C-alpha positions in Angstrom: -58.3 16.7 -35.9 -60.4 14.7 -33.6 -59.6 11.1 -32.7 -62.4 8.9 -31.3 -60.3 8.0 -28.2 -60.4 11.6 -27.2 -64.1 11.3 -26.5 -64.7 8.3 -24.3 -68.5 8.9 -23.8 -69.5 8.5 -27.5 -71.6 5.5 -26.8 -69.0 2.7 -27.4 -66.2 1.4 -25.2 -62.8 2.9 -25.9 -59.6 1.9 -24.1 -57.6 5.0 -23.4 -53.8 5.3 -23.3 -54.0 7.6 -20.3 -55.9 8.0 -17.1 -59.3 9.6 -17.7 -61.1 11.8 -15.3 -64.6 12.8 -16.2 -64.2 16.3 -14.7 -61.4 17.2 -17.2 -62.8 19.3 -20.1 -59.8 18.5 -22.3 -57.3 15.7 -22.5 -54.2 16.7 -20.6 -50.9 15.4 -22.0 -47.7 15.4 -19.9 -44.6 15.4 -22.0 -41.1 15.0 -20.5 -38.8 17.8 -21.3 -36.3 17.0 -24.0 -32.9 15.8 -22.8 -31.2 19.0 -23.9 -33.5 21.4 -22.0 -31.6 23.5 -19.4 -28.2 22.3 -20.6 -25.2 23.7 -22.5 -23.4 21.9 -25.3 -20.4 22.4 -27.6 -21.0 21.6 -31.2 -17.8 20.9 -33.1 -18.5 20.8 -36.9 -16.2 19.1 -39.4 -15.9 22.3 -41.4 -14.2 24.1 -38.4 -17.2 25.9 -37.0 -17.6 25.5 -33.2 -20.6 26.7 -31.3 -21.6 26.8 -27.7 -25.4 26.2 -27.5 -27.3 26.9 -24.3 -30.9 25.5 -24.3 -32.9 27.6 -21.8 -35.8 25.2 -22.2 -37.4 23.0 -24.9 -37.8 25.8 -27.5 -35.3 28.7 -26.6 -31.6 28.6 -27.3 -28.5 30.9 -27.3 -25.8 30.1 -29.9 -22.3 31.5 -29.8 -19.7 30.9 -32.5 -16.3 30.4 -30.9 -14.2 29.1 -33.8 -14.3 28.8 -37.6 -16.1 31.0 -40.2 -18.9 31.8 -37.7 -16.6 32.9 -34.8 -18.2 35.8 -33.1 -21.7 34.8 -34.1 -24.2 35.4 -31.2 -27.9 34.7 -31.5 -30.9 34.0 -29.4 -33.6 31.8 -31.1 -37.0 30.4 -30.5 -37.3 27.1 -32.4 -39.6 24.2 -32.9 -38.7 20.5 -32.5 -40.0 17.0 -33.0 -38.6 14.0 -31.2 -38.1 11.6 -34.1 -36.6 8.8 -32.0 -35.8 8.6 -28.3 -33.3 11.5 -27.6 -33.1 12.4 -31.3 -34.6 15.7 -32.2 -35.4 17.5 -35.4 -35.1 21.2 -34.7 -35.9 24.1 -37.0 -35.9 27.9 -36.8 -35.3 31.1 -38.7 -32.2 33.3 -38.2 -31.5 36.8 -39.7 -29.9 35.3 -42.8 -30.5 31.5 -42.6 -33.3 29.1 -42.4 -32.0 26.2 -40.3 -33.0 22.6 -40.0 -31.0 20.4 -37.5 -31.0 16.9 -36.2 -29.4 16.5 -32.8 -28.8 12.9 -31.8 -28.1 13.0 -28.0 -27.6 9.2 -28.0 -24.7 9.2 -30.3 -23.8 12.9 -29.6 -23.9 13.9 -33.2 -25.4 16.9 -35.0 -26.4 17.4 -38.6 -27.4 20.9 -39.7 -28.7 22.2 -43.0 -28.9 26.0 -43.8 -30.6 27.8 -46.6 -30.0 31.4 -47.5 -30.2 33.9 -50.3 -27.1 35.0 -52.2 -27.7 37.8 -54.7 -31.3 36.5 -55.4 -30.2 32.9 -55.7 -31.3 30.4 -53.0 -28.2 28.5 -51.7 -27.8 25.7 -49.1 -25.1 24.4 -46.8 -24.8 21.2 -44.9 -22.5 20.3 -42.1 -22.2 17.7 -39.4 -20.3 17.3 -36.2 -20.1 16.1 -32.6 -21.8 17.3 -29.5 -20.2 17.6 -26.1 -22.1 18.4 -22.9 -20.6 21.2 -20.9 -21.0 21.9 -17.2 -22.1 25.5 -17.8 -22.3 28.3 -20.4 -18.8 29.8 -20.6 -18.7 33.5 -19.9 
């Protein structure tokens, strides 16, 4: 999709929301890294599940289940995200069994997660919420 402000030399004046340099072939956007990138968190869900989540960067994570029904879970995932409000992220990814959608609110340190999965040919879903605690490092 092309937006007129992307092409300032179209014959009419356009005020640009960024510094324009005529030698750039494409508009360059510089996004700040999400607040979670490079950090480790503990997610304590109300249903007893506890996960340690290490975010390598903005789209790669390592999840380890340390308590509850998912204790022993260990997965590495590439995910997508959208910042829906300052420091509030909608994240989504595919796991071996689950399709996961998650809202992580790093202002209030709350997490809301929705899973869908197949059980004997019937699509099921599961929702749980919990708290987020930042950790100093990924426990070994």
